[in-house]
N, CA, C and O of each residue as an XYZ file, in Angstrom:
296
protein
N     123.264     23.140    115.588
C     122.300     22.962    114.614
C     121.140     22.125    115.155
O     119.989     22.416    114.832
N     121.403     21.081    115.978
C     120.357     20.322    116.553
C     119.527     21.083    117.471
O     118.331     20.814    117.589
N     120.117     22.074    118.169
C     119.323     22.886    119.002
C     118.267     23.691    118.230
O     117.155     23.921    118.707
N     118.642     24.091    117.072
C     117.675     24.832    116.242
C     116.491     23.930    115.829
O     115.318     24.288    115.936
N     116.869     22.789    115.371
C     115.889     21.840    114.773
C     114.937     21.461    115.921
O     113.722     21.451    115.723
N     115.466     21.148    117.120
C     114.668     20.844    118.274
C     113.785     22.012    118.681
O     112.713     21.747    119.225
N     114.111     23.212    118.483
C     113.346     24.359    118.849
C     112.191     24.555    117.859
O     111.239     25.254    118.208
N     112.213     23.995    116.668
C     111.275     24.235    115.724
C     110.118     23.218    115.755
O     110.329     22.010    115.860
N     108.895     23.750    115.661
C     107.761     22.886    115.571
C     107.374     22.624    114.110
O     107.874     23.318    113.225
N     106.526     21.677    113.835
C     106.126     21.482    112.503
C     105.539     22.599    111.867
O     105.871     22.869    110.713
N     104.615     23.357    112.541
C     104.043     24.654    112.004
C     105.126     25.679    111.759
O     104.997     26.510    110.860
N     106.254     25.636    112.584
C     107.336     26.635    112.401
C     107.998     26.266    110.990
O     108.357     27.160    110.224
N     108.137     24.963    110.694
C     108.789     24.618    109.473
C     107.961     24.923    108.339
O     108.516     25.250    107.290
N     106.653     24.857    108.409
C     105.677     25.207    107.340
C     105.782     26.666    107.130
O     105.855     27.103    105.981
N     105.796     27.536    108.271
C     105.899     28.885    108.228
C     107.151     29.353    107.476
O     107.065     30.145    106.538
N     108.287     28.862    107.894
C     109.593     29.187    107.242
C     109.533     28.953    105.821
O     109.884     29.856    105.063
N     109.108     27.787    105.346
C     109.105     27.386    103.922
C     108.183     28.342    103.175
O     108.567     28.879    102.136
N     106.993     28.558    103.676
C     106.060     29.397    102.969
C     106.549     30.820    102.784
O     106.382     31.445    101.736
N     107.210     31.336    103.942
C     107.785     32.731    103.943
C     108.887     32.743    102.926
O     108.983     33.718    102.180
N     109.711     31.758    102.835
C     110.862     31.758    101.858
C     110.310     31.615    100.426
O     110.756     32.329     99.528
N     109.381     30.735    100.210
C     108.801     30.516     98.906
C     108.087     31.673     98.306
O     107.972     31.795     97.086
N     107.578     32.576     99.222
C     106.881     33.754     98.822
C     107.807     35.043     98.922
O     107.316     36.150     99.147
N     109.111     34.854     98.751
C     110.015     35.956     98.706
C     109.967     36.889     99.897
O     110.092     38.109     99.791
N     109.770     36.214    101.089
C     109.680     37.098    102.344
C     108.581     38.094    102.349
O     108.716     39.125    103.007
N     107.519     37.868    101.676
C     106.341     38.768    101.672
C     105.317     38.162    102.595
O     104.800     37.062    102.402
N     105.051     38.993    103.659
C     104.104     38.521    104.728
C     102.763     38.212    104.144
O     102.220     37.156    104.469
N     102.148     39.075    103.272
C     100.829     38.863    102.856
C     100.678     37.580    102.035
O      99.744     36.794    102.198
N     101.664     37.421    101.137
C     101.519     36.196    100.189
C     101.682     34.943    101.032
O     100.916     33.987    100.907
N     102.719     34.963    101.916
C     102.935     33.764    102.766
C     101.786     33.489    103.670
O     101.452     32.325    103.891
N     101.172     34.483    104.197
C     100.028     34.316    105.038
C      98.889     33.742    104.330
O      98.195     32.870    104.853
N      98.655     34.236    103.063
C      97.584     33.664    102.181
C      97.847     32.235    101.955
O      96.927     31.430    102.099
N      99.033     31.849    101.611
C      99.414     30.382    101.363
C      99.081     29.537    102.602
O      98.570     28.421    102.499
N      99.384     30.102    103.762
C      99.187     29.364    105.069
C      97.673     29.503    105.553
O      97.249     28.859    106.513
N      96.919     30.362    104.843
C      95.531     30.611    105.219
C      95.425     31.137    106.680
O      94.569     30.707    107.453
N      96.297     32.050    107.007
C      96.294     32.779    108.288
C      96.439     34.256    108.049
O      96.795     34.699    106.957
N      96.144     35.050    109.143
C      96.276     36.519    109.002
C      97.766     36.861    108.979
O      98.606     36.158    109.541
N      98.039     37.926    108.333
C      99.492     38.288    108.201
C     100.094     38.678    109.601
O     101.302     38.536    109.795
N      99.267     39.166    110.571
C      99.679     39.439    111.870
C     100.016     38.118    112.621
O     100.956     38.108    113.416
N      99.318     37.072    112.401
C      99.671     35.814    112.945
C     101.024     35.249    112.440
O     101.846     34.703    113.176
N     101.167     35.437    111.119
C     102.437     35.106    110.525
C     103.593     35.889    111.140
O     104.632     35.297    111.434
N     103.457     37.149    111.338
C     104.437     38.000    111.976
C     104.741     37.529    113.320
O     105.903     37.545    113.726
N     103.771     37.107    114.045
C     103.988     36.608    115.415
C     104.638     35.306    115.377
O     105.478     35.069    116.246
N     104.379     34.451    114.521
C     105.048     33.171    114.333
C     106.594     33.430    114.085
O     107.475     32.809    114.679
N     106.801     34.331    113.222
C     108.263     34.685    112.878
C     109.041     35.171    114.066
O     110.208     34.834    114.262
N     108.364     35.973    114.854
C     108.903     36.497    116.115
C     109.201     35.344    117.033
O     110.286     35.274    117.609
N     108.275     34.453    117.178
C     108.529     33.246    118.124
C     109.628     32.340    117.588
O     110.367     31.750    118.377
N     109.750     32.220    116.351
C     110.880     31.405    115.743
C     112.194     32.068    116.061
O     113.161     31.377    116.382
N     112.272     33.420    115.983
C     113.422     34.139    116.262
C     113.757     33.958    117.765
O     114.922     33.736    118.096
N     112.771     34.047    118.674
C     113.007     33.874    120.063
C     113.626     32.514    120.435
O     114.518     32.372    121.271
N     113.037     31.509    119.704
C     113.455     30.110    120.079
C     114.789     29.696    119.488
O     115.566     28.964    120.100
N     115.047     30.216    118.202
C     116.225     29.745    117.510
C     117.439     30.689    117.536
O     118.591     30.314    117.320
N     117.068     31.962    117.824
C     118.070     33.048    117.712
C     118.483     33.314    116.306
O     119.497     33.973    116.078
N     117.736     32.825    115.347
C     117.840     33.136    113.930
C     116.590     33.907    113.511
O     115.468     33.438    113.705
N     116.791     35.075    112.944
C     115.664     35.904    112.572
C     115.242     35.693    111.210
O     115.920     36.160    110.295
N     114.170     35.025    110.977
C     113.668     34.690    109.568
C     113.365     35.957    108.728
O     113.150     35.857    107.520
N     113.348     37.098    109.344
C     113.087     38.395    108.592
C     114.351     38.813    107.984
O     114.327     39.654    107.086
N     115.508     38.281    108.409
C     116.778     38.614    107.851
C     117.111     37.600    106.777
O     117.023     36.418    107.110
N     117.471     37.876    105.575
C     117.687     36.963    104.497
C     118.683     35.907    104.828
O     118.447     34.732    104.545
N     119.838     36.290    105.445
C     120.823     35.259    105.757
C     120.350     34.200    106.807
O     120.648     33.009    106.716
N     119.615     34.711    107.774
C     119.149     33.854    108.794
C     118.019     32.942    108.247
O     117.859     31.817    108.720
N     117.231     33.429    107.244
C     116.190     32.653    106.650
C     116.761     31.512    105.843
O     116.286     30.378    105.896
N     117.804     31.849    105.087
C     118.580     30.877    104.371
C     119.092     29.802    105.279
O     118.968     28.619    104.960
N     119.659     30.164    106.389
C     120.184     29.150    107.290
C     119.083     28.263    107.832
O     119.273     27.055    107.967
N     117.969     28.824    108.135
C     116.863     28.066    108.640
C     116.317     27.058    107.546
O     116.076     25.888    107.841
N     116.150     27.519    106.381
C     115.787     26.608    105.243
C     116.784     25.494    105.146
O     116.418     24.320    105.096
N     118.092     25.871    105.120
C     119.103     24.791    104.987
C     119.072     23.785    106.153
O     119.268     22.592    105.923
N     118.833     24.233    107.389
C     118.686     23.413    108.521
C     117.518     22.435    108.337
O     117.636     21.232    108.566
N     116.378     23.015    107.910
C     115.224     22.203    107.691
C     115.459     21.177    106.627
O     115.049     20.026    106.778
N     116.104     21.555    105.557
C     116.454     20.657    104.372
C     117.339     19.509    104.919
O     117.059     18.346    104.630
N     118.387     19.807    105.691
C     119.219     18.824    106.222
C     118.467     17.899    107.187
O     118.713     16.693    107.192
N     117.611     18.412    107.953
C     116.904     17.675    108.913
C     115.922     16.679    108.266
O     115.659     15.601    108.798
N     115.376     17.095    107.059
C     114.449     16.303    106.415
C     115.165     15.133    105.645
O     114.524     14.137    105.311
N     116.501     15.271    105.370
C     117.219     14.233    104.687
C     117.561     13.125    105.684
O     117.803     11.994    105.263
N     117.591     13.410    106.995
C     117.944     12.403    108.054
C     116.903     11.420    108.243
O     117.043     10.526    109.078
């Protein structure tokens, strides 16, 4: 789990939270982050490459959110 947290940047955490809060809808999450939806898609791809958890898959997104939540409690 520490490996995943270490691989995530601050903007990655914001990206994951926005994507989850907007029910995995690229357009809405991109609007919240004030970025283009293609930029958001690229960020999600980079998160997957670094963490080996695909935020586009529901179960992996839930794991990422849980990891971020636990890391913020520390």
